[in-house]
ROPA-394858 format. One line per 5 residues: number of its first residue (from 1); their letters; for each residue x, z, y of C-alpha. Coordinates in nm, 4 decimals, decimal comma. Layout:
# ROPA-394858
NUM> A> X Z Y | ...
//
This chain:
# ROPA-394858
1> XXXXX> 5,4450 4,4121 6,4321 | 5,4533 4,6219 6,1154 | 5,8317 4,5926 6,0998 | 5,8527 4,7117 6,4608 | 5,6347 5,0121 6,3783
6> XXXXX> 5,8502 5,1030 6,0789 | 6,1707 5,0705 6,2779 | 6,0312 5,2724 6,5631 | 5,9163 5,5488 6,3290 | 6,2661 5,5673 6,1783
11> XXXXX> 6,4084 5,5993 6,5303 | 6,1640 5,8798 6,6086 | 6,2738 6,0669 6,2961 | 6,6407 6,0222 6,3897 | 6,5996 6,1297 6,7537
16> XXXXX> 6,3304 6,3985 6,6962 | 6,2124 6,3812 7,0566 | 6,2215 6,0835 7,2908 | 6,1748 6,0292 7,6617 | 5,9912 5,7169 7,7791
21> XXXXX> 6,3299 5,5757 7,8855 | 6,4692 5,6200 7,5353 | 6,1497 5,4738 7,3860 | 6,2018 5,1626 7,5979 | 6,5680 5,1406 7,4963
26> XXXXX> 6,4621 5,1481 7,1302 | 6,1655 4,9120 7,1525 | 6,3364 4,6436 7,3624 | 6,5910 4,5260 7,1001 | 6,3550 4,6094 6,8131
31> XXXXX> 6,0779 4,3862 6,9473 | 6,3275 4,1155 7,0456 | 6,4766 4,1153 6,6967 | 6,1338 4,0683 6,5383 | 6,0100 3,8295 6,8097
36> XXXXX> 5,7254 4,0634 6,9039 | 5,6067 4,1382 7,2607 | 5,7306 4,4790 7,3761 | 5,4646 4,7280 7,4911 | 5,4624 4,6778 7,8670
41> XXXXX> 5,3209 5,0129 7,9827 | 5,2958 5,3797 7,8866 | 4,9357 5,3144 7,7802 | 5,0521 5,0383 7,5470 | 5,3185 5,2692 7,4020
46> XXXXX> 5,0553 5,5383 7,3423 | 4,8384 5,2809 7,1656 | 5,1326 5,1819 6,9431 | 5,1985 5,5474 6,8598 | 4,8298 5,5991 6,7746
51> XXXXX> 4,8470 5,3081 6,5300 | 5,1579 5,4563 6,3658 | 4,9908 5,7963 6,3406 | 4,7014 5,6407 6,1486 | 4,9485 5,5362 5,8788
56> XXXXX> 5,1511 5,8585 5,8499 | 4,8886 6,1336 5,8874 | 4,8452 6,1595 5,5088 | 5,2232 6,1993 5,4705 | 5,2377 6,5257 5,6660
61> XXXXX> 5,3967 6,3593 5,9682 | 5,2856 6,3094 6,3256 | 5,4061 6,1660 6,6561 | 5,2902 6,3790 6,9497 | 5,3315 6,3369 7,3253
66> XXXXX> 5,4002 6,6641 7,5054 | 5,4584 6,7549 7,8692 | 5,7679 6,9760 7,8912 | 5,7706 7,1613 8,2282 | 6,1289 7,2908 8,1966
71> XXXXX> 6,2555 6,9343 8,2258 | 5,9540 6,8076 8,4245 | 5,9314 6,5355 8,1606 | 5,7077 6,4061 7,8864 | 5,8475 6,3551 7,5379
76> XXXXX> 5,7323 6,1887 7,2188 | 5,7999 6,4376 6,9399 | 5,8346 6,3614 6,5707 | 5,6808 6,6535 6,3816 | 5,6034 6,7622 6,0286
81> XXXXX> 5,2478 6,8939 6,0256 | 5,3108 7,1636 5,7630 | 5,6365 7,2987 5,9111 | 5,7255 7,6693 5,9188 | 6,0435 7,8371 6,0492
86> XXXXX> 6,1660 7,8647 5,6913 | 6,1129 7,5002 5,6067 | 6,2574 7,3735 5,9353 | 6,6046 7,5120 5,8765 | 6,6434 7,5040 5,5003
91> XXXXX> 6,7990 7,1602 5,4519 | 7,1587 7,2039 5,3407 | 7,1978 7,5476 5,4965 | 7,2724 7,8888 5,3527 | 7,0142 8,1659 5,3451
96> XXXXX> 7,1979 8,3395 5,6312 | 7,1905 8,0248 5,8433 | 6,8194 7,9771 5,7788 | 6,7610 8,3381 5,8745 | 6,9528 8,2812 6,1969
101> XXXXX> 6,7100 8,0041 6,2954 | 6,4082 8,2300 6,2379 | 6,5663 8,5249 6,4209 | 6,6642 8,3093 6,7178 | 6,3202 8,1494 6,7352
106> XXXXX> 6,1506 8,4909 6,7297 | 6,3883 8,6376 6,9847 | 6,3212 8,3605 7,2374 | 5,9453 8,3630 7,1696 | 5,9295 8,7410 7,2186
111> XXXXX> 6,0572 8,7165 7,5777 | 5,7928 8,6992 7,8507 | 5,9093 8,3594 7,9781 | 6,0298 8,2394 7,6358 | 6,3966 8,1991 7,7208
116> XXXXX> 6,7168 8,3977 7,6808 | 7,0648 8,3860 7,8360 | 7,2886 8,1482 7,6416 | 7,5161 8,4277 7,5158 | 7,2120 8,6114 7,3779
121> XXXXX> 7,1928 8,3419 7,1129 | 7,5191 8,4700 6,9664 | 7,5580 8,8339 7,0618 | 7,2156 8,9941 7,0263 | 7,0744 8,8465 6,7052
126> XXXXX> 7,0199 9,1227 6,4474 | 7,0447 8,9879 6,0948 | 6,9258 9,1703 5,7842 | 7,1741 9,4227 5,6496 | 7,2191 9,2289 5,3262
131> XXXXX> 7,3158 8,9116 5,5101 | 7,6723 8,8040 5,5700 | 7,7440 8,7836 5,9433 | 7,7791 8,4290 6,0752 | 8,0848 8,3367 6,2770
136> XXXXX> 8,0161 8,2623 6,6433 | 8,1609 7,9136 6,6011 | 7,9096 7,8415 6,3245 | 7,6246 7,9776 6,5377 | 7,7299 7,7425 6,8159
141> XXXXX> 7,7351 7,4465 6,5761 | 7,3876 7,5308 6,4484 | 7,2442 7,5837 6,7954 | 7,3829 7,2479 6,9054 | 7,2287 7,0819 6,5987
146> XXXXX> 6,8884 7,2447 6,6536 | 6,8990 7,1568 7,0232 | 6,9617 6,7923 6,9361 | 6,6624 6,8138 6,7035 | 6,4455 6,9461 6,9875
151> XXXXX> 6,3817 7,2945 6,8523 | 6,5682 7,4558 7,1430 | 6,6627 7,3407 7,4909 | 6,9614 7,4621 7,6959 | 6,9077 7,4515 8,0720
156> XXXXX> 7,1095 7,6369 8,3391 | 7,2814 7,8645 8,0862 | 6,9482 7,9633 7,9305 | 6,8077 7,8783 7,5900 | 6,4374 7,7825 7,5807
161> XXXXX> 6,1982 7,6889 7,3053 | 6,2318 7,3116 7,2726 | 5,9572 7,0485 7,2700 | 5,9676 7,0106 6,8910 | 5,9142 7,3841 6,8387
166> XXXXX> 5,6132 7,3738 7,0714 | 5,4596 7,0924 6,8650 | 5,5735 7,1604 6,5108 | 5,5619 7,5415 6,5171 | 5,2747 7,5928 6,7615
171> XXXXX> 5,0538 7,7738 6,5103 | 5,3360 8,0079 6,4061 | 5,4320 8,0816 6,7663 | 5,0802 8,1511 6,8925 | 4,9957 8,3566 6,5811
176> XXXXX> 5,3100 8,5707 6,5824 | 5,3836 8,5894 6,9563 | 5,0365 8,5812 7,1065 | 5,1337 8,8300 7,3778 | 5,3598 8,5673 7,5364
181> XXXXX> 5,2432 8,2356 7,3909 | 4,8842 8,1233 7,4322 | 4,6772 7,8077 7,4319 | 4,5454 7,6480 7,7490 | 4,1761 7,7428 7,7581
186> XXXXX> 4,0877 7,3950 7,8855 | 4,2530 7,1740 7,6206 | 4,3188 7,4383 7,3516 | 4,6834 7,3295 7,3163 | 4,9845 7,5575 7,3550
191> XXXXX> 5,0957 7,6084 7,7166 | 5,4244 7,7472 7,8513 | 5,6049 7,7486 8,1876 | 5,3212 7,5781 8,3704 | 5,0726 7,6880 8,6376
196> XXXXX> 4,8967 8,0257 8,6621 | 4,5883 8,1488 8,8428 | 4,6887 8,3738 9,1348 | 4,4009 8,6126 9,0554 | 4,4120 8,6633 8,6772
201> XXXXX> 4,7582 8,5193 8,5952 | 4,6141 8,3076 8,3121 | 4,8226 7,9970 8,2483 | 4,6943 7,6388 8,2297 | 4,8459 7,2963 8,1938
206> XXXXX> 4,8879 7,1549 8,5425 | 4,7086 6,8312 8,4511 | 4,4218 7,0238 8,2849 | 4,3501 7,2468 8,5838 | 4,3936 6,9603 8,8266
211> XXXXX> 4,1215 6,7652 8,6455 | 3,8979 7,0727 8,6256 | 3,9339 7,1461 8,9992 | 3,8003 6,8026 9,0829 | 3,4613 6,9349 8,9726
216> XXXXX> 3,4822 7,3046 9,0628 | 3,7060 7,5152 9,2893 | 3,7121 7,8362 9,0840 | 3,9356 7,9544 8,8010 | 3,7759 7,8749 8,4637
221> XXXXX> 3,9008 8,2099 8,3337 | 3,8187 8,4705 8,5997 | 3,5757 8,2792 8,8217 | 3,7639 8,3578 9,1426 | 3,8475 8,0919 9,3999
226> XXXXX> 4,1517 7,8918 9,2809 | 4,4355 7,9384 9,5341 | 4,7511 7,8455 9,3439 | 4,9071 7,5234 9,4836 | 4,8786 7,2418 9,2284
231> XXXXX> 5,1798 7,0434 9,3393 | 5,5175 7,1353 9,1951 | 5,7614 7,2965 9,4347 | 6,0520 7,0731 9,5369 | 6,2665 7,3751 9,6182
//
């Protein structure tokens, strides 16, 4: 099983963020090759990930499951626990390209709903005066690379913070963009694009508030009767 764990960790590093479908596609041949039973449920996969985390926590690495409302999906994210915007983008890139990552991250995080129009990623980024301007084609290449790595997500011609940013850069985002990015008061983890109280507009993870409302019918923030529908709209 140790060889399966090592192979799966390598796959997580290569893919950066994985859906359960992709996890299954990776584990099926990996387990078959090493003649090991494949985890048969999401709970078994979570248990496998927990075992891997026990071996990599001292190496500054972590595997984290995160619900991502923009895609209505849950992902397993490979993250470096000491990451900062500067360290994320510095591998093999110029200073100007690293600065572009930080500027783009801050621009998206500064918007109320943490997304921008796709062309805003190229046209409205203000670089430092001493920096050489990047060509639009290079910006597009970098954005595609960072999207594949899970730092950004492109949906319906909008660019959002990606699942890896929400995990790996959560402290930076909540510390520097606290007006838009906050933690769920129930689980203390970062929450975006999820469900809000109709009275105070405070945001919670849908699963967190659903569990809470099984015991009480008031908002844990303002104390008013909870009236926001829990189910996602199908419209």
